[in-house]
C-alpha positions as CSV (number, residue, x, y, z in Angstrom):
1,M,7.4,12.6,4.1
2,G,7.9,10.9,0.6
3,A,11.0,12.2,-1.7
4,G,8.2,13.1,-4.2
5,P,6.7,11.3,-7.0
6,A,8.9,9.8,-9.9
7,L,8.4,11.3,-13.4
8,T,7.9,8.7,-15.7
9,A,6.9,8.9,-19.7
10,D,3.5,7.1,-18.6
11,P,1.3,9.3,-17.0
12,D,-0.7,6.2,-15.7
13,V,2.6,4.9,-13.7
14,V,3.6,7.0,-10.8
15,T,5.7,5.9,-8.1
16,C,7.5,7.5,-4.3
17,T,9.8,6.4,-2.9
18,L,9.1,7.3,1.0
19,I,10.9,7.6,4.5
20,P,11.1,5.1,6.5
21,R,9.4,7.1,9.1
22,Y,5.8,7.0,10.4
23,E,4.6,9.6,8.5
24,A,5.6,8.2,5.3
25,V,1.6,5.7,6.0
26,K,0.5,10.4,5.6
27,A,2.6,10.9,3.0
28,A,1.6,7.8,1.2
29,R,-2.4,8.7,1.0
30,D,-1.2,12.2,0.2
31,F,0.5,10.3,-3.0
32,T,-2.5,8.1,-3.3
33,R,-4.7,11.1,-3.3
34,S,-3.1,13.4,-5.8
35,S,-2.7,10.5,-8.3
36,L,-6.3,9.2,-8.2
37,Q,-7.1,12.8,-8.8
38,R,-5.1,13.2,-11.7
39,W,-6.8,10.1,-13.4
40,G,-10.4,11.6,-12.4
41,L,-10.7,8.2,-9.9
42,A,-11.0,10.4,-6.8
43,D,-14.4,8.1,-5.5
44,L,-11.6,5.4,-5.4
45,F,-9.6,7.2,-3.0
46,D,-10.8,5.7,0.6
47,D,-10.2,2.0,-0.4
48,V,-6.9,2.7,-2.2
49,A,-6.0,5.0,0.7
50,L,-6.9,2.3,3.3
51,V,-5.2,-0.1,1.7
52,A,-2.2,1.5,0.7
53,S,-1.9,2.9,4.5
54,E,-2.1,-1.1,5.9
55,L,0.8,-1.9,3.2
56,V,2.7,0.8,4.3
57,T,2.4,0.1,7.6
58,N,3.5,-3.5,7.2
59,A,6.6,-2.5,5.5
60,L,7.4,-0.4,8.2
61,R,6.7,-3.0,10.6
62,H,8.0,-6.0,9.5
63,A,10.5,-4.8,6.7
64,L,12.3,-2.5,8.5
65,H,11.2,-3.6,11.7
66,L,9.5,-0.3,12.8
67,R,7.8,-0.8,16.3
68,A,5.6,1.5,18.5
69,G,7.5,1.6,22.2
70,D,11.2,1.5,20.5
71,G,13.3,4.3,21.8
72,D,12.5,6.6,19.1
73,S,9.8,4.7,16.8
74,R,10.1,7.5,14.1
75,I,13.2,5.7,13.1
76,P,13.6,2.0,12.0
77,R,15.8,-0.7,13.4
78,Q,17.2,-2.5,10.3
79,G,19.7,-5.4,10.9
80,P,22.4,-6.3,8.4
81,S,21.1,-9.0,6.3
82,D,17.5,-7.7,5.7
83,G,18.0,-5.6,2.4
84,S,18.0,-2.3,4.2
85,G,19.7,-0.1,1.4
86,L,16.0,-0.7,-0.3
87,P,13.5,1.9,0.1
88,I,9.8,1.9,0.5
89,R,8.2,2.4,-2.6
90,I,4.8,2.7,-3.5
91,S,3.3,2.8,-6.7
92,L,-0.2,2.9,-8.8
93,V,-0.9,2.3,-11.9
94,H,-3.8,2.9,-14.3
95,R,-4.8,0.8,-16.7
96,S,-8.1,1.1,-16.9
97,P,-10.6,-0.8,-15.7
98,Q,-8.2,-1.5,-13.4
99,V,-5.8,0.4,-10.6
100,V,-2.7,-1.3,-9.1
101,C,-1.3,-0.1,-5.6
102,A,1.8,-1.8,-5.2
103,V,4.3,-1.1,-2.2
104,S,8.0,-2.6,-2.1
105,D,9.9,-2.8,0.6
106,P,13.2,-4.8,1.6
107,S,12.3,-8.0,3.2
108,S,12.0,-11.0,1.1
109,T,9.7,-12.6,3.2
110,G,5.9,-12.8,1.9
111,P,3.5,-11.1,4.3
112,V,1.3,-13.8,6.1
113,T,-2.6,-13.1,7.5
114,R,-3.3,-14.5,10.7
115,D,-6.5,-15.4,12.0
116,A,-8.8,-13.0,13.4
117,D,-8.6,-11.7,16.7
118,Y,-11.1,-9.3,17.2
119,I,-9.3,-8.3,20.7
120,A,-5.8,-7.7,19.5
121,E,-5.4,-4.0,18.7
122,S,-3.4,-5.2,15.3
123,G,-2.9,-8.2,13.1
124,R,-6.3,-7.8,11.0
125,G,-4.4,-5.1,8.2
126,L,-4.4,-8.2,5.4
127,H,-7.6,-9.1,6.1
128,L,-8.5,-5.6,5.4
129,V,-6.7,-5.9,2.4
130,D,-8.7,-8.5,1.0
131,S,-12.1,-7.1,1.8
132,F,-11.5,-4.2,0.3
133,T,-9.7,-5.3,-2.9
134,H,-10.2,-6.9,-6.3
135,S,-7.5,-9.5,-5.8
136,W,-4.1,-8.8,-4.3
137,G,-0.8,-10.8,-3.4
138,W,3.2,-10.3,-3.7
139,H,6.1,-11.3,-5.4
140,P,10.0,-11.4,-4.3
141,L,11.9,-9.0,-6.3
142,A,15.5,-10.2,-7.6
143,G,18.2,-9.9,-5.6
144,A,16.3,-9.3,-2.4
145,G,13.2,-7.4,-1.5
146,K,9.3,-8.0,-2.3
147,V,6.5,-6.1,-3.7
148,V,2.6,-6.3,-2.4
149,W,0.2,-5.4,-5.0
150,A,-3.8,-4.6,-4.8
151,L,-6.1,-4.6,-7.6
152,F,-8.8,-2.3,-7.7
153,D,-11.6,-2.1,-10.2
154,S,-12.0,1.5,-11.3
155,H,-15.6,0.5,-13.2
156,G,-18.4,2.1,-11.2
157,A,-15.8,4.5,-9.1
158,A,-18.0,7.1,-9.9
159,A,-21.4,5.1,-9.6
160,P,-24.1,6.6,-7.8
161,A,-24.6,5.3,-3.8
162,D,-28.4,4.1,-4.6
163,S,-26.9,1.8,-7.1
164,G,-27.9,-0.9,-5.3
165,G,-24.8,-3.3,-5.7
166,G,-22.2,-3.9,-2.6
167,R,-19.5,-1.9,-3.2
168,H,-17.0,-4.2,-1.6
169,R,-18.1,-7.6,-3.0
170,R,-15.8,-8.9,-5.5
171,A,-16.7,-10.1,-9.1
């Protein structure tokens, strides 16, 4: 569902423009898988794909107001003042020893971490992002929109499972 990766002069910086539909989440995971495999970092896929899925889902739900239960839930509703001319993009940057996953969207409103509600069907995404990354944050873009980024440590991506350390521990 993505428009495909953008060609850049730097093979360690890749970007994909996503079509604003729920299928964009799968497209983001596919893009993440192929990029990490090209970089020899396939062992990071589970963590990076989970975070990419959460960030793209948040962009669809909150920035583009795509909600389950809408008349046609495959097509987002966009208000006139939300910067809707801007697309959703996922970018991956590999600068050893780190990988950054960044998702940009048309909304200038930053993500808000809610108190954990273990009964609710949603609202835990940013807690997952926080748990599976070294760090994360967001920045407004000039004019309109924002980028939400997540940082992963690529050291130890190929470490054996019995290495003793906690896989999702922060340094």
